[in-house]
N, C-alpha and C positions, 0 to 999 in steps of 0.2 A: 223563398221570399223572406222568411223569418231569419234565416242564417245572413242573408245579404244585409238585413236591417241591424243585426248584432254586429257584423264586421265593419259596416259604416259607422257605427258609434264607437267601437271598440276594435281597431284593426289588430290588436295583439292577440285577439281570441282565435283559438283553434275551432273550426267549425267542420262537422262531418254531416252530410245529408243523406248517407247510406243507412243501410240496416245497422243495428246496435252491434251485431256480430262482428262487423267490418270496421269498427271505429277505432281500432287499435287498442293500446294499453289504456285501460280505463281503471280508476282506483275505486270509483263509486258512481252510481247513476241516480239522478233525480227524474222522475217521470210523472207527468201529469199536467203542470201548468201549461195553459195554451194547447193542450192536445185536442180539445173538441171532441165532437163525435164523428169525425170524418172516416171513410173507410181506411182501414188499416189502423186505427187507434187502438183497438183491442189487441191487436197482433203485437203492436209496439210495447204495450205494457207486458205482454206475455214473454216476448222476447228479452226484455230487461229482466224481469223476475227469474227467467232460465240462466241467468248469468251467475257467476261464482263470486261476485263483489258485492258489498253492501248497496242496498237500493232504498231510496226514500220515495214513497207514494203519496202524492198531494193531487188536490184539485179533481180534474177529469179522470185521473188514472185511479182514484177511488171508486168510481161509479161502476157497479156490478162487480167488485173485487171478490174473487173466489178465496175463501179462507184456505182451502187445501193448497192453493197454488202458493200461497205465502208460507204456510207451516212446512211445506215440503222443501223449501230453500236450503241449500247448503251454507248460504252466507246470510248475514243479519238484514232484517228489513225494518225500516222506520215508516209509521204511518202518521201523517199529519192533517188530520181532518178538523174542519169547524163543526159547530154542533149540529148544522143541517147534514153535513156529510157524514157524520157519527150516527146520527138518526137513521140515515139510508142504510148503512151498514149493519145496524141492529135492529133493522124493521121496527122502529120505534118512532116517536114524533120528536120534533125539535124541542118541544115544550118538556117532553119527558127526560130528555139528555139534559137540558139546562137545569132541571129541578133535581137531578141526581148525576152531576158531572163525575163525581168521584167513583160511582158505581159503573158509570158508562166507560171511563178509560180503563178501569179494571177489567171490565167484560170484553172490551175490544181487544186488549192485550191477551187475554186468555183465549179468546176465540181465535184469533189470527197467529198466536205464537210470535208475537212481533212487539217491538217498542211502539208505544204510542204518544204522540204529542197532540193533546186535545186543546185547540186554540180557542181563545177567549180573554176577556179582560183580565181573568186570572188563569194563565195557561197551566195544564197539568201535563206531567210526564210520568210514564209508567212503563215498566219492562216485564211485567209480570212476576217480579220478585221484589221484596223488599217493599218499602213505603212509596207512596204517590209523592213525587216532586212536585212542589208548588212555586212557579215563578214570581218573584216579588216585583219585577220591575213593569209589569203590564200597565197599559194606559189605553184610555178609551180612543186617543188619537190614532191608534192602530187599526181601528175599524174604517180603513180606506182602501179602495181598489188597488190591488197589486202589492199590498203589504204582505200577504201571505206568501207571494212568490218570492219576495226578499229573504222571508225567513227560511224557505225551503232551499233556496241557494246557499244561504249561510250554513244551514244544517249539513247540506250535502257536501260543502268544501270541507267541513270538519270531519264528517264520515270518511272523505278522501284522504284526509291527514291522519287517519288511523284511529280516532276517538271511538269507543263503544258507543253504539246509537243511543243510549240513555244519557251518556255524557254529552255527545253531540247535540242532541235535542235540548238538554238543559242549559248548555252554554249559548246555543243560538238563541234560545228564547229570552235569556238574560241580556244578551247583547242587542237583541232585536228592541227589547223594551227600552234600554238605555239610549239607544240611537234615536227612538222616537221622541223621548224626552229631551234630548239634545236638540233635535230638529224643531221641536215646537216651543222650546223654552218654557214649556208648561202651560202656555196660553193660547196657542194658535193650532189649527187643524193642520196637518202635514200630508204630503204626497209620498207615495212609495219611493219615488226618485230621490226625495229629500231624505227619507229613512236611510236608504241605501247609502247616500252621501255622507251621513252621519256615523256609519258603522267605524270608520278609521278612528274617529275621535272617541267613540265608545270603548274600542279596543284599547286605545292609548289609556284612558280612564282606568280601566280594570288592570292593566300591566304596569302602571306607574305606581310605586309606593306612595302611600299618603303620609 
């Protein structure tokens, strides 16, 4: 049903409804958004993590995620939790994560051996080495349903294009924030669809010399 809905809106999309191993040539996976807790959900996450291409894990895919399954991968992994999901991964409270976001993103990157994008009004990105990257384009308008899925799709596409996870996450967060600002004109709430629709303009803003 999900695949049919995507094709109805975007007929050019390639849709595969079978197991990940039979999807053909894939440059990167995004797993988690809309996954739910249906039978087979955990298996889907495990199958994707067993692949040898970059994987982004978000939303429902983060529930009960095993650090060993991530650390043992041969390809890079990008985790994109919000504060609540980060708290569950760290066996902490949301309040503790919000009060120590820098410590939380560092601990997650270390525990999972992955790059972590910790979502929030000020999104943080860390790959376990070097400084934590702080995104300057965040806006409160992004606290809207589906916005995180737009970010995941954008970061996943950059992973598929060959960017290292820390750069894919950083670029995606920056463009995501710019798109939200364009869509809201700085004065009005926006929907995830409007944010997605503004990505082309945000990309053009970045690529066009001032």
